[in-house]
DSSP file (Angstrom, degrees, kcal/mol; ACC not computed):
  #  RESIDUE AA STRUCTURE BP1 BP2  ACC     N-H-->O    O-->H-N    N-H-->O    O-->H-N    TCO  KAPPA ALPHA  PHI   PSI    X-CA   Y-CA   Z-CA
    1    1 A X              0   0    0      0, 0.0     2,-0.2     0, 0.0     0, 0.0   0.000 360.0 360.0 360.0 135.4   44.1   17.2    3.2
    2    2 A X        -     0   0    0      1,-0.1     2,-0.1     2,-0.0     0, 0.0  -0.511 360.0-118.9 -83.3 149.9   45.0   14.0    1.5
    3    3 A X     >  -     0   0    0     -2,-0.2     4,-2.3     1,-0.1     5,-0.2  -0.371  31.4-105.8 -77.2 166.1   46.0   10.8    3.3
    4    4 A X  H  > S+     0   0    0      1,-0.2     4,-1.8     2,-0.2     5,-0.2   0.896 122.7  51.5 -59.6 -40.1   49.4    9.3    2.7
    5    5 A X  H  >>S+     0   0    0      1,-0.2     5,-2.5     2,-0.2     4,-1.3   0.887 108.8  49.7 -66.3 -37.9   47.8    6.6    0.6
    6    6 A X  H  45S+     0   0    0      3,-0.2    -1,-0.2     2,-0.2    -2,-0.2   0.890 107.4  55.2 -67.1 -37.6   45.9    9.1   -1.5
    7    7 A X  H  <5S+     0   0    0     -4,-2.3    -2,-0.2     1,-0.2    -1,-0.2   0.907 115.4  38.5 -59.3 -43.1   49.2   11.0   -2.1
    8    8 A X  H  <5S-     0   0    0     -4,-1.8    -1,-0.2    -5,-0.2    -2,-0.2   0.622 112.1-122.6 -84.9 -13.3   50.9    7.9   -3.4
    9    9 A X  T  <5 +     0   0    0     -4,-1.3     2,-0.3     1,-0.3    -3,-0.2   0.879  64.0 130.8  76.7  37.8   47.7    6.7   -5.2
   10   10 A X      < -     0   0    0     -5,-2.5    -1,-0.3    -6,-0.1    -2,-0.1  -0.858  54.5-116.0-123.9 160.4   47.3    3.3   -3.6
   11   11 A X        -     0   0    0     -2,-0.3     2,-1.0     1,-0.1    -1,-0.1  -0.203  59.7 -63.4 -78.4 175.9   44.5    1.4   -1.9
   12   12 A X  S    S+     0   0    0      2,-0.1     2,-0.3    -2,-0.0    -1,-0.1  -0.520  83.4 139.2 -65.2 104.2   44.5    0.5    1.7
   13   13 A X        -     0   0    0     -2,-1.0    48,-0.1    -3,-0.1    -3,-0.0  -0.993  46.4-165.2-146.7 149.7   47.5   -1.9    1.9
   14   14 A X        +     0   0    0     -2,-0.3     2,-0.4    47,-0.1    51,-0.1   0.286  52.9 126.9-112.4   6.0   50.3   -2.5    4.2
   15   15 A X     >  -     0   0    0      1,-0.2     4,-1.9     2,-0.0     3,-0.2  -0.505  54.2-148.9 -70.4 121.3   52.2   -4.5    1.6
   16   16 A X  H  > S+     0   0    0     -2,-0.4     4,-2.8     1,-0.2     5,-0.3   0.874  94.7  57.5 -59.8 -39.7   55.7   -3.1    1.4
   17   17 A X  H  > S+     0   0    0      1,-0.2     4,-2.3     2,-0.2    -1,-0.2   0.909 107.8  46.4 -59.8 -43.5   56.0   -4.0   -2.3
   18   18 A X  H  > S+     0   0    0     -3,-0.2     4,-2.2     2,-0.2    -1,-0.2   0.884 113.2  49.5 -67.5 -38.9   52.9   -2.0   -3.2
   19   19 A X  H  X S+     0   0    0     -4,-1.9     4,-2.3     2,-0.2    -2,-0.2   0.936 113.4  45.7 -64.7 -47.4   54.0    1.0   -1.2
   20   20 A X  H  X S+     0   0    0     -4,-2.8     4,-2.5     2,-0.2    -2,-0.2   0.903 112.9  50.1 -64.2 -41.5   57.5    1.1   -2.7
   21   21 A X  H  X S+     0   0    0     -4,-2.3     4,-2.1    -5,-0.3    -1,-0.2   0.932 111.6  47.7 -64.0 -45.9   56.2    0.6   -6.3
   22   22 A X  H  X S+     0   0    0     -4,-2.2     4,-2.6     1,-0.2     5,-0.2   0.904 111.7  51.3 -62.4 -41.1   53.7    3.5   -5.9
   23   23 A X  H  X S+     0   0    0     -4,-2.3     4,-3.3     1,-0.2     5,-0.3   0.948 109.0  49.9 -62.1 -48.1   56.4    5.7   -4.4
   24   24 A X  H  X S+     0   0    0     -4,-2.5     4,-2.0     1,-0.2    -1,-0.2   0.896 111.9  48.8 -58.0 -40.7   58.8    5.0   -7.3
   25   25 A X  H  X S+     0   0    0     -4,-2.1     4,-1.8     2,-0.2    -1,-0.2   0.953 116.1  40.9 -64.0 -51.1   56.1    5.8   -9.8
   26   26 A X  H  X S+     0   0    0     -4,-2.6     4,-1.8     1,-0.2    -2,-0.2   0.896 113.9  53.4 -67.0 -39.7   55.0    9.1   -8.2
   27   27 A X  H  X S+     0   0    0     -4,-3.3     4,-2.1    -5,-0.2    -1,-0.2   0.904 108.9  49.6 -63.7 -40.3   58.6   10.2   -7.4
   28   28 A X  H  < S+     0   0    0     -4,-2.0    -1,-0.2    -5,-0.3    -2,-0.2   0.892 110.7  50.5 -64.0 -39.5   59.6    9.7  -11.1
   29   29 A X  H  < S+     0   0    0     -4,-1.8    -1,-0.2     1,-0.2    -2,-0.2   0.839 123.9  28.7 -65.4 -32.8   56.6   11.7  -12.2
   30   30 A X  H  < S+     0   0    0     -4,-1.8    17,-0.3    -5,-0.1    -2,-0.2   0.525  80.1 130.8-110.1  -8.1   57.5   14.6   -9.8
   31   31 A X    ><  -     0   0    0     -4,-2.1     3,-1.7    -5,-0.2     4,-0.2  -0.253  52.2-143.1 -57.6 125.1   61.3   14.5   -9.4
   32   32 A X  G >  S+     0   0    0      1,-0.3     3,-1.1     2,-0.2    -1,-0.2   0.799  97.5  59.9 -59.5 -30.3   62.6   18.0  -10.0
   33   33 A X  G 3  S+     0   0    0      1,-0.2    -1,-0.3     7,-0.1    -2,-0.1   0.622 103.6  51.5 -73.9 -12.3   65.7   16.7  -11.7
   34   34 A X  G <  S+     0   0    0     -3,-1.7     2,-0.3     2,-0.1    -1,-0.2   0.276 102.7  71.3-106.2   9.8   63.6   15.0  -14.4
   35   35 A X  S <  S-     0   0    0     -3,-1.1     5,-0.0    -4,-0.2    -5,-0.0  -0.863  91.4 -91.0-124.4 155.2   61.6   18.1  -15.3
   36   36 A X     >  -     0   0    0     -2,-0.3     4,-2.7     1,-0.1     5,-0.2  -0.302  51.7-101.6 -59.6 155.2   62.2   21.3  -17.1
   37   37 A X  H  > S+     0   0    0      1,-0.2     4,-1.8     2,-0.2     5,-0.2   0.863 118.6  45.6 -53.6 -48.7   63.2   24.1  -14.7
   38   38 A X  H  > S+     0   0    0      1,-0.2     4,-1.4     2,-0.2    -1,-0.2   0.906 116.7  44.9 -62.6 -42.2   59.9   25.9  -14.5
   39   39 A X  H  > S+     0   0    0     -3,-0.2     4,-1.9     1,-0.2    -1,-0.2   0.847 108.0  59.4 -70.4 -35.0   57.9   22.8  -14.0
   40   40 A X  H  X S+     0   0    0     -4,-2.7     4,-1.0     1,-0.2    -1,-0.2   0.897 103.9  50.3 -62.4 -41.0   60.4   21.5  -11.5
   41   41 A X  H  < S+     0   0    0     -4,-1.8     4,-0.5     1,-0.2     3,-0.5   0.903 110.2  50.6 -64.3 -40.3   59.8   24.4   -9.2
   42   42 A X  H  < S+     0   0    0     -4,-1.4     4,-0.4     1,-0.2     3,-0.2   0.861 115.7  41.5 -64.5 -35.5   56.1   23.9   -9.4
   43   43 A X  H  X S+     0   0    0     -4,-1.9     4,-2.7     1,-0.2    -1,-0.2   0.507  87.5  92.9 -93.7  -5.1   56.3   20.2   -8.5
   44   44 A X  H  X S+     0   0    0     -4,-1.0     4,-2.5    -3,-0.5     5,-0.2   0.922  87.3  47.5 -57.5 -48.6   59.0   20.5   -5.8
   45   45 A X  H  > S+     0   0    0     -4,-0.5     4,-2.2    -3,-0.2    -1,-0.2   0.887 112.3  50.5 -63.0 -38.3   56.5   20.7   -2.9
   46   46 A X  H  > S+     0   0    0     -4,-0.4     4,-2.3     2,-0.2    -1,-0.2   0.914 109.6  51.0 -64.7 -41.2   54.5   17.8   -4.3
   47   47 A X  H  X S+     0   0    0     -4,-2.7     4,-2.2   -17,-0.3    -2,-0.2   0.926 109.8  49.5 -62.0 -44.5   57.7   15.7   -4.6
   48   48 A X  H  X S+     0   0    0     -4,-2.5     4,-2.3     1,-0.2    -1,-0.2   0.904 110.8  50.2 -60.5 -42.8   58.6   16.5   -0.9
   49   49 A X  H  X S+     0   0    0     -4,-2.2     4,-2.6     1,-0.2    -1,-0.2   0.883 108.5  52.2 -66.2 -37.5   55.1   15.5    0.2
   50   50 A X  H  X S+     0   0    0     -4,-2.3     4,-2.3     2,-0.2    -1,-0.2   0.914 109.8  49.6 -62.5 -42.2   55.3   12.3   -1.7
   51   51 A X  H  X S+     0   0    0     -4,-2.2     4,-2.2     2,-0.2    -2,-0.2   0.913 111.9  47.8 -62.6 -43.3   58.6   11.5    0.0
   52   52 A X  H  X S+     0   0    0     -4,-2.3     4,-2.3     2,-0.2    -2,-0.2   0.920 111.6  49.8 -64.0 -44.4   57.2   12.3    3.4
   53   53 A X  H  X S+     0   0    0     -4,-2.6     4,-2.6     1,-0.2     5,-0.2   0.897 109.9  51.8 -62.7 -39.8   54.1   10.1    2.8
   54   54 A X  H  X S+     0   0    0     -4,-2.3     4,-3.0     2,-0.2     5,-0.2   0.933 109.6  49.0 -62.0 -46.6   56.3    7.2    1.7
   55   55 A X  H  X S+     0   0    0     -4,-2.2     4,-2.5     2,-0.2    -2,-0.2   0.920 112.6  47.5 -60.1 -44.2   58.4    7.4    4.8
   56   56 A X  H  X S+     0   0    0     -4,-2.3     4,-2.3     2,-0.2    -2,-0.2   0.933 115.6  44.3 -64.1 -45.4   55.4    7.5    7.1
   57   57 A X  H  X S+     0   0    0     -4,-2.6     4,-2.5     2,-0.2     5,-0.2   0.909 113.1  51.3 -66.7 -40.6   53.7    4.6    5.3
   58   58 A X  H  X S+     0   0    0     -4,-3.0     4,-2.2    -5,-0.2    -2,-0.2   0.919 110.9  48.4 -61.4 -44.2   56.9    2.6    5.2
   59   59 A X  H  X S+     0   0    0     -4,-2.5     4,-2.1    -5,-0.2    -2,-0.2   0.924 113.5  46.3 -62.4 -45.2   57.5    3.1    8.9
   60   60 A X  H  X S+     0   0    0     -4,-2.3     4,-2.3     1,-0.2    -2,-0.2   0.861 112.1  51.5 -67.5 -34.5   53.9    2.0    9.7
   61   61 A X  H  X S+     0   0    0     -4,-2.5     4,-2.2     2,-0.2    -1,-0.2   0.887 110.0  49.0 -68.3 -38.3   54.1   -1.0    7.4
   62   62 A X  H  X S+     0   0    0     -4,-2.2     4,-2.0     2,-0.2    -2,-0.2   0.901 111.4  49.1 -67.5 -40.9   57.4   -2.1    9.1
   63   63 A X  H  X S+     0   0    0     -4,-2.1     4,-2.3     2,-0.2    -2,-0.2   0.937 111.2  50.1 -62.0 -46.4   55.9   -1.8   12.5
   64   64 A X  H  X S+     0   0    0     -4,-2.3     4,-2.3     1,-0.2    -2,-0.2   0.890 108.8  52.3 -60.7 -39.8   52.8   -3.7   11.4
   65   65 A X  H  X S+     0   0    0     -4,-2.2     4,-2.0     1,-0.2    -1,-0.2   0.899 109.4  49.3 -64.9 -39.6   55.1   -6.5   10.0
   66   66 A X  H  <>S+     0   0    0     -4,-2.0     5,-2.7     2,-0.2     6,-0.7   0.890 109.7  51.3 -66.0 -38.6   56.9   -6.7   13.3
   67   67 A X  H ><5S+     0   0    0     -4,-2.3     3,-1.1     4,-0.2    -2,-0.2   0.913 109.8  49.7 -63.7 -42.6   53.7   -7.0   15.3
   68   68 A X  H 3<5S+     0   0    0     -4,-2.3    -1,-0.2     1,-0.3    -2,-0.2   0.878 108.8  52.7 -62.9 -37.8   52.5   -9.8   13.0
   69   69 A X  T 3<5S-     0   0    0     -4,-2.0    -1,-0.3    -5,-0.2    -2,-0.2   0.533 119.2-113.9 -76.2  -4.8   55.8  -11.6   13.5
   70   70 A X  T < 5S+     0   0    0     -3,-1.1    -3,-0.2    -4,-0.4    -2,-0.1   0.626  85.9 116.1  86.7  13.4   55.2  -11.3   17.2
   71   71 A X  S   <S-     0   0    0     -5,-2.7    -4,-0.2    -6,-0.2     4,-0.1   0.643  71.6-128.5 -90.5 -13.2   58.2   -9.0   17.9
   72   72 A X    >   -     0   0    0     -6,-0.7     3,-0.9     1,-0.2    -1,-0.1   0.106  25.3 -81.6  82.6 159.1   56.0   -6.1   19.1
   73   73 A X  T 3  S+     0   0    0      1,-0.2    -1,-0.2     2,-0.1    -6,-0.1   0.730 122.8  51.6 -72.8 -22.5   56.1   -2.4   17.9
   74   74 A X  T 3         0   0    0      1,-0.2    -1,-0.2    -3,-0.1    -2,-0.1   0.363 360.0 360.0 -98.2   6.1   59.1   -1.3   20.0
   75   75 A X    <         0   0    0     -3,-0.9    -1,-0.2    -4,-0.1    -2,-0.1   0.447 360.0 360.0-109.8 360.0   61.6   -4.0   19.1
């Protein structure tokens, strides 16, 4: 099973800009609406997994940013 970072094709980073950029690139490559019908069906599951990985990484990056700013993970 691939890690979220491997799914998006990025190195170990918590930088929001890098996460967003990698997501946009992968989502454009896999988006079902941008592919021929047969290919879109094949890539749908990959697209969904990329979206889920992005959400998880984005959430963890935001929590990390709040901790660095001294606000704590629950605020």
